[in-house]
C-alpha positions as CSV (number, residue, x, y, z in Angstrom):
1,X,30.7,8.5,-17.6
2,X,29.5,9.4,-14.1
3,X,26.3,11.4,-13.8
4,X,25.4,13.6,-10.9
5,X,21.9,14.5,-9.7
6,X,21.3,18.2,-10.4
7,X,18.6,18.4,-7.7
8,X,18.7,18.3,-3.9
9,X,16.6,15.3,-2.7
10,X,15.3,17.1,0.4
11,X,12.1,19.1,0.8
12,X,12.3,22.8,0.7
13,X,11.0,24.4,3.9
14,X,11.6,28.1,3.1
15,X,13.5,30.4,0.8
16,X,14.3,34.0,1.4
17,X,16.8,35.9,3.7
18,X,17.8,35.5,7.4
19,X,20.2,38.4,8.1
20,X,21.5,38.7,11.7
21,X,23.3,41.0,14.1
22,X,24.9,39.6,17.3
23,X,26.8,42.1,19.4
24,X,28.9,41.3,22.5
25,X,30.7,43.1,25.3
26,X,34.4,43.3,24.2
27,X,35.5,43.0,27.9
28,X,33.9,39.6,28.6
29,X,32.6,38.4,25.2
30,X,29.0,38.1,26.6
31,X,26.3,38.7,24.1
32,X,24.4,42.0,24.5
33,X,22.2,41.9,21.4
34,X,20.9,39.0,19.3
35,X,18.7,40.0,16.3
36,X,17.4,37.6,13.6
37,X,15.7,39.2,10.7
38,X,13.7,37.1,8.2
39,X,12.4,38.1,4.8
40,X,10.7,35.0,3.5
41,X,9.6,34.6,-0.1
42,X,8.1,31.1,0.3
43,X,7.3,28.9,3.3
44,X,4.4,26.7,4.6
45,X,3.7,29.8,6.8
46,X,3.5,32.0,3.8
47,X,5.7,35.0,2.8
48,X,6.5,37.9,5.0
49,X,8.9,39.3,7.5
50,X,9.9,38.5,11.1
51,X,12.3,40.1,13.6
52,X,13.3,38.1,16.7
53,X,15.1,40.5,19.1
54,X,16.8,40.0,22.5
55,X,18.9,43.0,23.6
56,X,20.1,45.2,26.4
57,X,17.6,47.7,24.8
58,X,14.8,45.2,25.6
59,X,16.1,44.6,29.2
60,X,17.0,41.1,28.0
61,X,13.4,40.3,27.0
62,X,12.6,38.7,23.7
63,X,10.4,40.7,21.3
64,X,9.0,39.4,18.1
65,X,7.8,41.7,15.3
66,X,6.1,40.5,12.1
67,X,3.7,41.3,9.3
68,X,2.6,37.6,9.2
69,X,1.8,36.0,12.5
70,X,1.5,32.5,10.9
71,X,5.0,32.8,9.5
72,X,6.4,34.0,12.8
73,X,4.8,31.0,14.7
74,X,6.0,28.6,11.9
75,X,9.6,29.9,12.1
76,X,9.5,29.5,15.9
77,X,8.5,25.9,15.6
78,X,10.5,24.8,12.6
79,X,13.8,26.7,12.9
80,X,14.2,29.1,15.8
81,X,13.6,26.2,18.2
82,X,16.9,24.7,16.9
83,X,18.8,28.0,16.4
84,X,18.0,29.9,19.6
85,X,15.3,28.4,21.9
86,X,14.4,31.6,23.7
87,X,13.1,32.9,20.3
88,X,10.8,29.8,20.1
89,X,8.6,30.6,23.1
90,X,5.1,30.5,21.7
91,X,3.8,32.6,24.7
92,X,5.6,35.6,23.4
93,X,3.1,37.9,21.7
94,X,3.8,38.9,18.1
95,X,4.0,42.6,17.6
96,X,2.5,43.8,14.3
97,X,5.1,45.8,12.3
98,X,6.0,47.1,8.9
99,X,9.3,46.3,7.3
100,X,11.5,48.3,4.9
101,X,15.0,48.0,3.5
102,X,17.5,50.4,1.9
103,X,21.2,50.4,0.9
104,X,23.7,48.9,-1.4
105,X,25.6,45.8,0.0
106,X,29.0,47.1,-1.1
107,X,28.7,50.1,1.3
108,X,25.8,49.7,3.8
109,X,22.5,48.0,4.3
110,X,19.7,49.0,6.7
111,X,16.5,47.1,7.6
112,X,13.8,49.2,9.4
113,X,11.0,47.7,11.5
114,X,8.2,50.0,12.6
115,X,5.4,49.1,15.1
116,X,3.0,51.3,17.0
117,X,5.5,51.7,19.8
118,X,8.9,51.0,18.3
119,X,11.2,52.0,15.4
120,X,14.1,49.6,15.0
121,X,17.0,50.0,12.6
122,X,19.5,47.3,11.9
123,X,22.5,48.5,9.9
124,X,25.5,46.6,8.5
125,X,28.6,48.2,7.0
126,X,32.4,47.6,6.4
127,X,31.7,44.4,4.5
128,X,34.0,41.5,3.8
129,X,34.1,39.2,0.8
130,X,30.7,37.3,0.4
131,X,30.7,33.5,0.5
132,X,28.3,30.6,0.1
133,X,27.3,28.8,3.3
134,X,26.6,25.1,2.6
135,X,25.2,22.9,5.4
136,X,23.9,19.6,4.0
137,X,20.7,18.2,5.6
138,X,21.5,16.1,8.7
139,X,25.2,17.2,8.8
140,X,24.9,19.4,12.0
141,X,24.4,17.5,15.3
142,X,20.8,17.8,16.5
143,X,19.6,19.7,13.4
144,X,17.8,17.8,10.6
145,X,17.8,20.8,8.2
146,X,20.2,21.8,5.5
147,X,20.8,25.4,4.6
148,X,22.3,27.1,1.6
149,X,22.9,30.9,1.9
150,X,25.0,33.7,0.5
151,X,26.6,35.3,3.5
152,X,27.9,38.9,3.3
153,X,29.7,39.4,6.6
154,X,30.1,42.9,8.1
155,X,32.9,44.0,10.4
156,X,30.6,46.7,11.8
157,X,26.9,46.8,12.6
158,X,24.5,49.0,14.6
159,X,21.1,48.2,16.1
160,X,18.8,51.0,17.4
161,X,15.5,50.9,19.2
162,X,13.7,54.3,19.2
163,X,17.0,56.0,18.6
164,X,18.9,54.3,21.4
165,X,22.0,52.4,20.3
166,X,22.6,48.8,21.4
167,X,25.8,48.3,23.3
168,X,28.5,45.8,22.2
169,X,30.5,45.2,19.1
170,X,30.6,42.7,16.1
171,X,33.0,39.8,16.6
172,X,35.0,38.7,13.6
173,X,35.8,35.0,13.1
174,X,36.2,32.4,10.5
175,X,33.6,30.0,9.1
176,X,35.5,27.1,7.5
177,X,38.1,28.8,5.3
178,X,36.2,32.1,5.0
179,X,36.5,35.3,7.0
180,X,33.2,35.9,8.7
181,X,31.5,37.8,11.6
182,X,28.7,37.9,14.0
183,X,26.8,40.3,11.7
184,X,25.9,39.0,8.3
185,X,23.5,39.7,5.5
186,X,22.3,36.2,4.7
187,X,20.6,36.3,1.3
188,X,19.3,33.8,-1.2
189,X,18.8,31.5,1.8
190,X,17.0,28.2,1.4
191,X,16.3,25.7,4.2
192,X,15.7,22.0,3.3
193,X,14.8,18.9,5.4
194,X,14.6,15.2,4.6
C-alpha cells in the first residue's frame, strides 16, 4: 500500500492574505492601477499589513503603506522583488498607516488604509466561484517559492484615494481551468521555499 507524505517539505515563509486589484484601460489594455494588499499572520518580518500601490492616482509613483516597516521591507526583498520589481525599491519610504476591513465575500469586500495624508479604499464585488491556487515550489520559472491560496475572483473592483476613483477596469481571464480576474481576494495564502 502506497503512502503519501501529508506535509510539504518546504519551509514556510509567510501565511496570511495577499488580495490584489489590477485595473487597465479597456482601449489599449495598459495597466492603470496595480495594488497589492498584504495581511500577514506570520512571517520572519512579523505580522501586520502592507499596501503596495502604483496608480494613475499616484501619478505612476509607487507608494507603500504599512503598520510594520520590518514586514514591508521583508516582503520587498523576499516576494515583491519577484512579483513586481518596482514595488521592491528599498529607497521608497514606508508610510505609516492603519488598516481595516469590512464586508462579506459573497457580496462585497472593502479594505481601508488610512495614513496622515491619505484614505485609500479597495473594494471588490460581483464575485465568481472561489478556487484554490496551487503553485509548487520551483515550478514557476525564476521563482523558487511555492504558493497555496484561496482565490475569490471579482468581476468588478474599485480603488479610491481620498475619494478620487482610479481609472480602468478589471480584466477577466482564466487561470488553468478556472474563471479568474485581475482583482482577487487571496485568502488563506501560504508561501513556501526550499
